[in-house]
C-alpha positions in Angstrom: 0.0 0.0 0.0 1.4 3.4 -1.0 0.9 6.1 1.6 2.0 9.0 -0.5 4.3 10.0 -3.3 6.1 13.3 -3.2 5.6 15.1 -6.5 7.6 18.0 -7.9 4.5 19.1 -9.8 2.6 19.6 -6.5 5.6 21.2 -4.7 4.9 24.0 -2.3 7.3 26.3 -0.5 4.7 27.4 2.1 6.2 27.0 5.5 9.7 26.4 4.2 12.9 28.2 5.2 15.6 27.4 2.6 19.2 28.7 2.4 20.8 29.1 -1.0 24.6 29.2 -0.5 26.6 30.1 -3.6 30.3 30.0 -4.1 31.5 33.2 -5.7 34.5 31.6 -7.5 33.5 31.1 -11.1 30.9 33.8 -10.5 29.7 33.9 -14.1 28.6 30.3 -13.8 27.4 30.4 -10.2 25.2 33.5 -10.7 23.2 31.5 -13.3 22.9 28.6 -10.8 21.7 30.9 -8.1 19.2 32.6 -10.4 17.7 29.2 -11.4 17.5 28.0 -7.8 15.9 31.2 -6.4 13.5 31.5 -9.3 12.1 28.0 -8.6 11.9 28.7 -4.8 10.0 31.9 -5.5 7.7 30.2 -8.0 6.5 27.6 -5.4 6.0 30.3 -2.8 8.9 29.5 -0.4 8.3 31.5 2.8 11.9 32.4 3.4 14.9 32.2 1.1 18.3 33.2 2.6 21.0 33.8 0.0 24.6 33.7 1.2 27.9 33.8 -0.7 31.1 32.0 0.2 34.5 32.3 -1.5 34.6 28.9 -3.1 33.1 25.4 -3.1 35.4 24.2 -0.3 33.5 26.5 2.1 30.0 25.3 1.2 29.8 22.5 3.8 30.7 24.8 6.7 28.1 27.3 5.8 25.5 24.6 5.1 26.0 23.4 8.6 25.7 26.9 10.0 22.5 27.5 8.0 21.0 24.3 9.5 22.1 25.4 13.0 20.2 28.7 12.3 17.0 26.7 11.7 16.9 26.4 7.9 15.0 23.3 6.8 16.9 22.8 3.5 20.1 24.0 1.9 20.8 24.5 -1.8 24.6 24.5 -2.2 25.8 25.9 -5.5 29.3 26.1 -7.0 31.4 25.4 -10.0 34.7 23.5 -9.9 36.3 23.5 -13.4 39.3 21.5 -14.4 42.5 23.5 -14.7 46.1 22.6 -15.3 46.6 20.9 -11.9 44.7 18.3 -9.9 43.5 20.9 -7.4 39.9 20.9 -8.8 39.6 17.2 -8.0 40.5 17.7 -4.4 38.1 20.6 -4.0 35.2 18.8 -5.7 35.8 15.6 -3.7 36.0 17.3 -0.3 33.1 19.6 -1.1 30.8 16.7 -2.1 31.9 14.6 1.0 31.4 17.6 3.3 27.9 18.4 2.0 26.8 14.7 2.2 28.2 14.5 5.8 26.3 17.7 6.8 23.1 16.3 5.4 23.4 12.9 7.0 24.6 14.2 10.3 21.7 16.8 10.5 18.9 14.9 8.8 18.3 18.1 6.7 18.3 17.9 2.9 21.4 19.6 1.4 21.3 19.8 -2.4 24.5 19.2 -4.3 24.4 21.9 -7.0 28.1 22.0 -7.5 29.1 21.6 -11.1 32.3 19.7 -11.7 33.2 20.1 -15.4 36.1 19.9 -17.8 35.5 23.3 -19.3 33.8 26.7 -18.7 31.6 26.1 -21.7 30.2 22.9 -20.1 29.5 24.8 -16.9 27.9 27.7 -18.6 25.6 25.3 -20.5 24.4 23.8 -17.2 23.9 27.3 -15.6 21.9 28.7 -18.5 18.3 29.9 -17.9 15.5 27.4 -18.3 14.1 24.2 -16.8 17.4 22.3 -17.2 19.4 24.8 -15.1 21.2 22.7 -12.5 20.6 25.3 -9.7 16.9 25.0 -10.4 17.2 21.2 -10.4 19.1 21.3 -7.1 16.4 23.4 -5.4 13.7 21.1 -6.8 15.6 18.1 -5.2 15.8 19.8 -1.8 12.0 20.5 -1.9 11.2 17.0 -3.0 13.4 15.5 -0.2 11.6 17.7 2.3 8.3 16.5 0.9 9.4 12.9 1.2 10.5 13.4 4.8 7.1 14.9 5.6 5.4 11.8 4.0 7.5 9.5 6.2 6.6 11.5 9.3 2.9 10.9 8.5 3.3 7.1 8.1 1.8 5.1 11.0 4.7 2.9 12.0 2.6 1.2 14.8 1.0 -1.2 12.2 
């Protein structure tokens, strides 16, 4: 028996406090991700959207944890790590993804991974372009869907 299925089509931001944390490194790309995420959250009527900037993707996990400590029910973490001439981008991307996952698992709060890890600026720009396939928008949708799924689980009668 299915109790409920969270639906992105029926998403509502009423009652939600969401933090959108954006890395300013590769700002041309991350500005597009932020625009996509905030546009979606506004479309669904999110009660409170806090927008914060951090220097780079490496700092995203710390600020995600701080936003959760401040009472935000979901975090949209946005950044762009683009391959360069050294392996530095691999270390940043790996630590960022591990850190964000750890924050989410430790807190029980959905933290969306909207950090692009690409081989070129062109690839990153394509994913940050306006429209329904904007990865910032998709990240915000994932956070809201996870919150909806958590709410469905809270309503399940486990005493059966």
